[in-house]
C-alpha positions in Angstrom: -12.6 -198.8 181.7 -15.6 -197.8 183.7 -18.8 -199.1 182.2 -22.5 -198.9 182.9 -23.0 -202.1 180.8 -24.6 -204.9 182.8 -22.0 -207.7 183.3 -19.0 -205.5 182.7 -17.7 -206.2 186.2 -18.0 -209.9 185.6 -16.2 -209.5 182.3 -13.4 -207.6 184.0 -13.0 -210.4 186.5 -12.9 -212.9 183.7 -10.2 -211.0 182.0 -8.2 -210.7 185.2 -8.5 -214.5 185.7 -7.3 -215.1 182.1 -4.3 -212.8 182.8 -3.4 -214.8 185.9 -3.7 -218.1 183.9 -1.4 -216.7 181.2 1.1 -215.6 183.8 1.0 -219.1 185.2 1.9 -220.5 181.7 -1.5 -221.2 180.1 -0.9 -219.7 176.6 -4.5 -220.7 175.5 -6.0 -218.3 178.0 -4.6 -215.4 176.1 -7.0 -216.2 173.3 -9.9 -214.9 175.5 -8.0 -211.7 176.0 -7.4 -211.2 172.3 -11.1 -212.0 171.4 -12.3 -209.4 174.0 -10.0 -206.5 172.9 -9.2 -207.3 169.2 -11.9 -205.1 167.8 -11.6 -202.1 170.1 -7.8 -202.0 169.7 -8.1 -202.3 165.9 -10.6 -199.4 165.9 -8.3 -197.3 168.1 -5.4 -198.0 165.7 -7.5 -197.4 162.6 -8.6 -193.9 163.7 -5.0 -193.0 164.5 -3.2 -194.6 161.6 -6.0 -194.0 159.0 -5.2 -197.3 157.2 -6.9 -200.6 157.6 -3.8 -202.8 156.9 -1.6 -200.7 159.2 -4.2 -200.9 161.9 -4.4 -204.7 161.6 -0.6 -205.0 161.8 -0.5 -202.6 164.7 -3.1 -204.5 166.6 -1.2 -207.7 166.1 2.0 -206.1 167.3 0.2 -204.7 170.3 -1.1 -208.1 171.4 2.3 -209.6 170.9 4.0 -206.9 173.0 1.3 -207.3 175.7 1.9 -211.0 175.8 5.6 -210.7 176.0 5.3 -208.1 178.8 2.3 -209.7 180.6 4.5 -210.3 183.6 4.8 -206.5 184.1 1.0 -206.1 184.4 -0.3 -205.2 187.9 -3.9 -205.0 188.8 -3.5 -201.5 190.1 -4.9 -200.4 186.8 -7.4 -202.2 184.6 -6.0 -204.5 182.0 -7.7 -202.5 179.3 -6.0 -199.3 180.4 -2.6 -201.2 180.5 -3.3 -202.5 177.0 -4.3 -199.1 175.7 -1.1 -197.7 177.1 0.8 -200.2 175.0 -1.3 -199.3 172.0 -0.8 -195.6 172.6 3.0 -195.8 172.6 3.1 -198.3 169.7 0.9 -196.0 167.6 3.0 -192.9 168.5 6.1 -194.7 167.3 4.4 -195.9 164.1 3.2 -192.3 163.4 6.7 -190.9 163.9 8.1 -193.5 161.5 5.4 -192.7 159.1 6.1 -188.9 159.3 9.8 -189.4 158.6 9.0 -191.6 155.6 6.5 -189.2 154.2 8.9 -186.3 154.5 11.5 -188.3 152.6 9.1 -189.3 149.9 6.6 -186.4 149.8 6.5 -186.3 146.0 5.5 -189.9 145.7 2.8 -189.3 148.3 1.3 -186.5 146.2 1.2 -188.8 143.1 -0.3 -191.8 145.0 -4.1 -191.9 145.0 -6.1 -193.7 147.6 -9.6 -195.0 147.2 -12.0 -192.3 148.3 -13.5 -193.1 151.7 -17.3 -193.0 152.3 -18.7 -189.6 153.0 -19.1 -190.3 156.7 -15.6 -191.6 157.0 -14.4 -188.6 155.0 -16.0 -186.2 157.5 -14.5 -188.1 160.4 -11.0 -188.1 158.9 -11.4 -184.4 158.1 -12.1 -183.6 161.7 -9.3 -185.8 162.9 -6.9 -184.0 160.6 -7.6 -180.8 162.6 -6.2 -182.4 165.7 -2.7 -183.1 166.9 -1.7 -186.7 167.5 -2.2 -186.2 171.3 -5.6 -184.7 170.8 -6.6 -187.6 168.5 -5.6 -190.1 171.2 -7.6 -188.2 173.8 -10.7 -188.0 171.6 -10.6 -191.6 170.6 -10.0 -192.9 174.1 -12.8 -190.7 175.5 -15.4 -190.7 172.8 -14.9 -194.1 171.1 -13.4 -196.3 173.8 -15.3 -194.4 176.6 -12.3 -194.3 179.0 -12.5 -192.1 182.0 -10.1 -189.1 182.3 -8.2 -191.0 185.0 -7.7 -194.0 182.7 -6.6 -191.7 179.8 -4.2 -189.9 182.2 -2.7 -193.3 183.1 -2.4 -194.3 179.4 -0.8 -191.1 178.3 1.2 -190.3 181.4 -0.6 -187.0 182.0 -2.5 -185.6 185.0 -6.3 -186.1 184.9 -6.9 -182.4 185.0 -4.6 -181.9 182.1 -6.4 -184.5 180.1 -9.8 -183.0 181.0 -8.6 -179.5 179.9 -7.1 -180.8 176.6 -10.4 -182.6 175.9 -12.4 -179.5 176.4 -10.1 -177.5 174.1 -10.3 -180.1 171.4 -14.1 -180.2 171.7 -14.2 -176.4 171.3 -11.8 -176.6 168.3 -14.0 -179.1 166.6 -17.2 -177.2 167.4 -15.7 -174.0 166.1 -14.6 -175.7 162.9 -18.2 -177.0 162.4 -19.6 -173.6 163.1 -17.1 -172.0 160.6 -18.3 -174.5 157.9 -21.9 -173.7 158.6 -22.7 -177.0 160.1 -25.2 -178.1 162.8 -23.9 -178.3 166.4 -26.1 -179.6 169.2 -29.2 -179.4 167.0 -28.6 -175.8 166.0 -27.6 -174.4 162.6 -24.5 -172.3 162.7 
């Protein structure tokens, strides 16, 4: 991921060095990789899966998959983009499984009550509900993880122009929803 943060380039080099050490058989070096990406991958999974425990499990699974497939990583893309691609596909698979399960047990779902989230979390979840799975991925990767359109296109196997257009559409969708609810957008009341 491109970053304007001082030292980001050094951190990227450190991660690449760790990856080379892991490929050479140093299992301990993978701990540095996990510590660096654990929180961002968890947050990414949480916003997609909307469940803390599922996000924790997904993050663990993603790091295991990345470790098992580390030999396939090439420095043509950043390690973070490669890792997010694994996270993207893993999350998609989990959401598909979840949808099948929810269809089969929809009555149980209606009876099950979940602790009500905080007002801010509730607003975020409400907005995320308006979006398709693909739009959620794009929004989270762009706004939360601050990936470039090129990195997102690599993660999602789409053209950068397609990602940019989808991002603009989802922004308009969210802004329109906010306007329809009488909210504030860009400092203006609707």
